[in-house]
C-alpha positions in Angstrom: -55.5 197.3 34.7 -59.0 198.9 35.1 -59.1 199.6 31.4 -58.7 196.0 30.5 -61.5 193.4 30.5 -62.4 192.5 34.1 -59.7 195.1 35.1 -61.7 196.4 38.1 -62.0 192.9 39.6 -58.3 192.3 39.0 -57.4 195.6 40.8 -59.6 194.5 43.8 -58.0 191.1 44.0 -54.5 192.6 43.8 -55.4 195.0 46.6 -56.2 192.0 48.8 -52.5 191.1 48.6 -51.3 194.6 49.6 -49.7 193.5 52.9 -47.5 191.1 50.9 -46.3 193.3 48.1 -46.1 196.7 49.7 -42.5 198.0 49.8 -41.2 195.1 47.8 -39.2 195.3 44.5 -40.6 193.9 41.3 -37.8 191.3 41.2 -39.1 189.9 44.5 -42.4 188.8 42.8 -41.7 185.1 43.0 -41.0 185.4 46.8 -44.0 187.6 47.4 -46.3 185.0 45.6 -44.8 182.1 47.5 -45.2 183.8 50.8 -48.8 184.7 50.0 -49.6 181.1 49.0 -48.0 179.8 52.2 -49.9 182.2 54.4 -53.3 181.9 52.7 -53.7 178.4 51.4 -56.0 176.8 54.0 -57.5 180.1 54.9 -58.8 180.8 51.3 -59.9 178.5 48.5 -56.9 177.4 46.4 -58.6 178.9 43.3 -58.8 182.3 45.0 -55.1 182.2 45.9 -54.2 181.1 42.4 -56.3 183.8 40.7 -54.8 186.6 42.9 -51.3 185.4 42.2 -52.1 185.3 38.5 -53.5 188.8 38.5 -50.4 190.2 40.4 -48.0 188.4 38.0 -49.9 189.8 35.0 -49.7 193.3 36.4 -46.0 193.0 37.1 -45.3 191.6 33.6 -47.2 194.5 32.1 -45.0 196.9 34.1 -41.9 195.1 32.9 -42.9 195.0 29.2 -44.5 198.4 28.9 -42.7 200.5 31.4 -39.3 198.9 31.7 -39.6 198.0 35.4 -37.0 195.3 36.2 -34.3 193.7 34.1 -36.0 190.3 33.5 -39.5 188.9 33.3 -40.6 189.0 37.0 -43.3 186.4 36.4 -41.0 183.7 35.0 -40.3 182.0 38.3 -43.7 182.5 39.9 -45.4 179.2 41.0 -49.1 179.1 41.3 -50.9 176.6 43.6 -52.6 173.5 42.1 -56.4 173.6 42.3 -58.4 170.4 42.8 -62.1 171.3 42.7 -63.1 167.6 43.3 -61.9 167.8 47.0 -63.7 169.5 49.7 -64.9 169.3 53.3 -68.6 168.8 54.1 -70.1 170.3 57.2 -73.6 170.1 58.6 -76.1 172.8 59.4 -75.0 172.7 63.1 -71.4 173.5 62.2 -72.4 176.2 59.8 -74.5 177.9 62.5 -71.6 177.5 64.9 -69.2 179.3 62.6 -71.7 182.0 61.7 -72.4 182.6 65.4 -68.6 183.0 66.0 -68.2 185.5 63.2 -67.9 189.0 64.6 -68.8 190.8 61.3 -72.5 191.0 60.6 -72.1 191.1 56.8 -69.7 188.1 56.7 -72.1 186.2 59.0 -75.0 186.9 56.6 -72.9 185.7 53.7 -72.1 182.4 55.4 -75.7 181.7 56.1 -76.8 182.6 52.6 -74.1 180.3 51.1 -75.4 177.3 53.1 -79.1 178.0 52.2 -78.5 178.8 48.5 -75.5 176.8 47.3 -74.2 179.9 45.5 -70.6 180.7 45.1 -69.2 183.6 47.2 -68.8 185.8 44.1 -72.4 185.1 43.1 -73.7 186.0 46.5 -71.8 189.3 46.5 -73.1 190.4 43.2 -76.6 189.0 43.3 -79.6 191.3 43.2 -82.3 190.8 45.7 -85.6 190.8 43.8 -88.5 189.9 46.1 -88.2 186.3 46.9 -85.2 185.5 44.7 -81.5 186.2 44.2 -81.1 187.3 40.6 -77.8 186.8 38.9 -76.8 187.9 35.5 -74.4 185.8 33.5 -72.8 183.3 35.9 -69.5 181.3 35.8 -71.0 178.8 33.3 -72.2 181.6 31.0 -75.9 181.4 31.7 -78.3 183.6 33.8 -79.4 182.1 37.1 -82.1 182.8 39.7 -82.0 181.3 43.2 -85.1 181.4 45.5 -84.5 183.0 48.9 -84.7 180.4 51.6 -87.0 181.4 54.5 -84.2 181.1 57.0 -82.1 183.8 55.2 -84.8 186.4 54.4 -83.2 188.7 57.0 -79.7 187.9 56.0 -80.6 188.7 52.4 -81.3 192.3 53.3 -77.8 192.7 54.8 -75.2 194.4 52.6 -72.5 192.0 51.5 -69.0 192.4 52.8 -65.8 193.4 51.0 -63.3 190.7 50.1 -60.9 192.0 52.6 -63.5 191.7 55.4 -64.2 188.1 54.3 -60.5 187.3 54.3 -60.1 188.7 57.8 -63.2 187.6 59.7 -63.9 184.1 58.1 -60.6 182.5 59.3 -61.1 184.0 62.8 -64.6 182.5 63.0 -63.7 179.0 61.9 -60.7 179.0 64.1 -62.8 179.9 67.1 -64.9 176.8 66.4 -61.9 174.5 65.9 -62.7 174.1 62.2 -59.6 175.7 60.6 -59.7 173.2 57.7 -63.1 174.4 56.4 -62.9 176.7 53.4 -65.7 179.1 52.7 -66.3 177.4 49.3 -66.9 174.2 51.3 -70.2 175.8 52.4 -71.4 175.4 48.8 -70.5 171.7 48.8 -72.2 171.3 52.1 -75.4 172.8 50.7 -75.3 170.1 48.0 -74.7 167.4 50.6 -77.7 168.7 52.7 -80.0 168.5 49.6 -78.9 165.0 48.7 -79.4 163.9 52.3 -82.9 165.2 52.1 -83.6 163.1 49.0 -83.0 165.7 46.3 -81.9 164.1 43.0 -78.5 164.8 41.5 -80.2 166.4 38.5 -82.0 168.9 40.8 -78.9 169.6 42.9 -77.0 170.4 39.6 -79.8 172.8 38.7 -79.7 174.6 42.0 -75.9 174.9 41.9 -76.1 176.0 38.3 -73.7 173.4 36.9 -73.2 173.6 33.2 -73.0 169.8 32.8 -73.8 166.7 34.8 -70.0 166.1 35.1 -69.7 168.8 37.7 -72.5 167.2 39.8 -70.9 163.7 39.7 -68.6 164.7 42.5 -71.6 164.3 44.8 -72.7 160.9 43.4 -71.1 159.0 46.3 -73.3 160.9 48.7 -76.4 159.8 46.9 -75.0 156.2 46.9 -74.4 156.4 50.6 -78.0 157.5 51.2 -79.3 154.6 49.1 -77.1 152.2 51.0 -78.4 153.4 54.3 -82.0 152.9 53.0 -81.3 149.4 51.8 -79.6 148.7 55.1 -83.0 149.1 56.8 -84.4 146.0 55.0 -84.9 143.2 57.4 -84.6 145.4 60.5 -87.3 145.2 63.1 -89.3 148.3 63.8 -88.7 149.8 67.2 
């Protein structure tokens, strides 16, 4: 796998599933993937769970085709979870601070704060280079380079080494559970950053630029938030000043 394109990343993602596949036969792949999805959906973003299952399935199919492991295609009956990127939970700064404060791992705590004050994806935060007052990214998910200014509130967090995926997977669920926010996914922090910007009056166009959306279509999911803000403003017409 490491010799293939993005092989190192695939190996790391498969390693995160070690507790589920260790000691299991290759024919048990469908059961392993189903158990992993059941255990991790809700704790991790559906896209993360889907990607990890896909990597493990590809590795097992390679072993079957090239090395004769197993009698039939082990990936034929694997079911991957459905990903709906349009849905998400929005939390406020107070809840973000609450979760970060409950996190017992310094590096994961720093990542949570950076996510809220930058709108970056977790993968982007982990690989971003700190260059003075900006987070510098190479080619991002949409195929373009991206630079994000460091918010004053995360200047200290920006100097903290980023955690490993296994540390995020362990400490993030514990922190949100301690706050009674088990339904909040780490990727929701990115959506919450967008919501906070819109609530402050930032245009959808500028929100899309901060989040590095390739097209306006991706930013349209937040359009209702901007509409709600306008409705609240219009609702003030005719009200007496207090």
